[in-house]
N, C-alpha and C positions, 0 to 999 in steps of 0.2 A: 608684857606685849613684846618686848625685845626677844624673849626666849623663843617665841614662835618663829621669829625671822632669822635667828642665828644660823640654822642649818642651811638656809639658802646661800649662805656665803662660805660654806665648806664644800669644796668641790672634790669629789672622789672619782677617780678614773682607773679602770682596769688596764694595765699595760702588758700583761702576759697571762696566758691561760694554758695550763698543762692538764690535759684530761687524766693523766696518771703520772705520779712521781712518788718518791720515797723521802721520808723524813724520820728523825729520831724523836720519839715522844718521851720527854723527860719524866712525866708523871707515870707513864706505863713502863718506862725503862726498856723500850724495845723499838725496833724499826717498824714504821707503819707505811702503808701504801694507800694512795687515794688521789683525789683532785687537789691540785695546788694552783692558786692564782696569786698574782701580784697586783698591788694597787698603789697608785700615787695619790696623796691627799694634799690639797692646797687649802690650808685653813687660814682664814683672815686673822685669827687671833694668835696662833702659835707659829705658823710657818708651814714648811713643806715636809712631808713624811713619805716613807716607802714601807709598805707592809707585805708580809707573806702570809697567806691564808691557806691552811691545810685542813681539808675536809675528810674526816675519817667516817665514812658512812657506815662501816661495819660496827664501830664502837659508838656511833651516833654522838660524835663530839667534833668540834671545830676548834683548832688552835690558831690564834692570830698572833703574829710576831712582828715587832717593830724592827725593821732592817736598817732604816736610816731615819734620823731624827733631826729637828732644827738645831742650829748651833746654840751653845749656851751651857753653862755648868749644870743646870738642872735638867734640861731636856736630854742632854747627852747621857745621863744616867738611865734613861728609859730605853736606850738602844739595846736590843736583844731581849727585852722584856716581852712577856706573852700574856694573852688573855684567853681564857677557856670558856667555851660555850658548850653546854651539855643538854642532852635530851630531858625534857620535863614530862610530867604526867598530863599536861594540858594540850590536847589536840596536836601532838607532834611538834610543838614549839620547843625551841632551845632556850636555856636560861643562862644568865650571867649573874653571879653574886656581886652586888654593887659594892665597890671599894674605891676610895679616892686616894690620890697621891698627895702627900704633904711634904713640906720642906722646913727644916729647922734653920736657925740663924747661920749655921755653917754650910748651908745648901745641901745637906745630906737628906736624901729622900726616904720616906717610909709610907707604907700603905695602911690605910685605915678603913676597916669594915664599917659600913654605915649601919647604925643600930636603931635609928629612928627615922620616920618619914621626913621630919624637919631637916635632917642632915642631907637629904638628897637635893642636889642643885636643881633649880627650876628648869634649866635647859634640858635636863634628863627627865624630870618629872612630867613636863608638859609635852614631850616628844616621844616618850616610850611608855609601853605598858609596864606598870609596876605591880608586883605581887609579893607576898611574903614567901620566904624560902619554903615553909611548910606547905603552902598552896601549890608551889611549883614542883616539889618533890614528893609530897604526900607524907612527909615526916619531918621532924625537927632535927637540927644539927647544931652543936655548940659553935658559937661565933659566926653563925650565918643567919641573917635577918631578912634582907630584902633583895629581890632580884628584878632584872628586866627580862621580858619575854620577847622572842624573835622568831620570825620565819627564817629557817636556815638557808633558804634560797636567796634571801635579801642580804647579800654579802656586804654591800656598800653601807648598809645600816650598822652592821657589826663593826666595820672599820671606823666609822664615824664615832661610835660609842667609845672605842679605845681612846681616841683623842679627847673626848669630853670627860671621861672618868680619870684618865691617867695624866693628862697634860694641862687641862684648863685651870686647875687649881694652883699651878706653879708660876703663873705670870704675876708680875708686880702691878699690872694694870687690870682693869675690869673689861669684860668683853663689850660692854656698852660703850666704853671710851674708844676701844679699838675700832668698833664698827662705825662709830660716829666719825672718827678720823678718816676711815676708808671712804665713806660716802662723801665727805667734804673735799677730799683730794682726788676724787674720781674725775678724770679728764672729761671736759665737756665734748659732746658730739660735734663734729665739724659741720658747718652749714653746707648742705648739699649744693653741688654746682648747678647753676640755673642758666639755661640757654633761652634767649628770646629772639625769635625770628623778626628781623627788622622789616621784612616785606620788600626789601630792595635787592634787585639783581644788579650785578656788576659784570660788564663785558670786557674781556681782555682785548686791548687794542691790537695785540700782535697775532694771537691765534683765533680770536673771535669766540672763545668758549665763555659761557655764562656761569657765574657763581652767585649763590645767595649769601648776603651779608648777615652774620649772626652775632648778636651781642651776648657775651658769656660773663657771668658774675660768679666769683668765688667768695670765700669768707673774708679775704683781705684785699682783693683787687678785682679788676674787670679787664676784659680784653675783647678783641674782635677777631672772628675767624671767617673763612670762606668755606661754604659747603656746596656740594653739588645740588642743584635745584631739584625739587621733587618732580618725578615724572608726571606729565599731564594725564 
């Protein structure tokens, strides 16, 4: 049940849009040109992130790079890391090979390719379309088993997946605990100000002007104010 609600508490916002820019593709070993967008992520579980998304429409691939990560010995190792989305054989959708980040007792990180459906975290399994690598590419490849499928135009979905795959497994707490803490500490909404017309008019003995006496209640106190009377 919680897995379906987690994404509501991960806020992704585009902060810069570049219709054309250039970047160096490490896998292709060459400069590429295309659309580049920047996103800020506020994740209730891990913290705040900044991502750079490079869309190479010619090669039909999207490279997502973590520019800024939350503080901490584990998260800091994800800074500069990338995630690659490539064209699949399924209706123009892009795929990502599912891999999770793990940490050893010395806080050194390593990536683990998911080999079975049971290894896929529920938050990914219940919010993304999962296929075998063979179904997405039309062929098998050693060390590649399961993928997520995406509309390349839904960039916020891609950014969110980076956080879920690469960062969520590094916390010492569970997302259920963090979400519960957030909801319990969420500030209560202030009681709206309430104005009550007393129905009484007061006349100034000096200038003769008439004012209506209004009773005003707030969350912690009340007061009285004078308003101009309504026009007849």
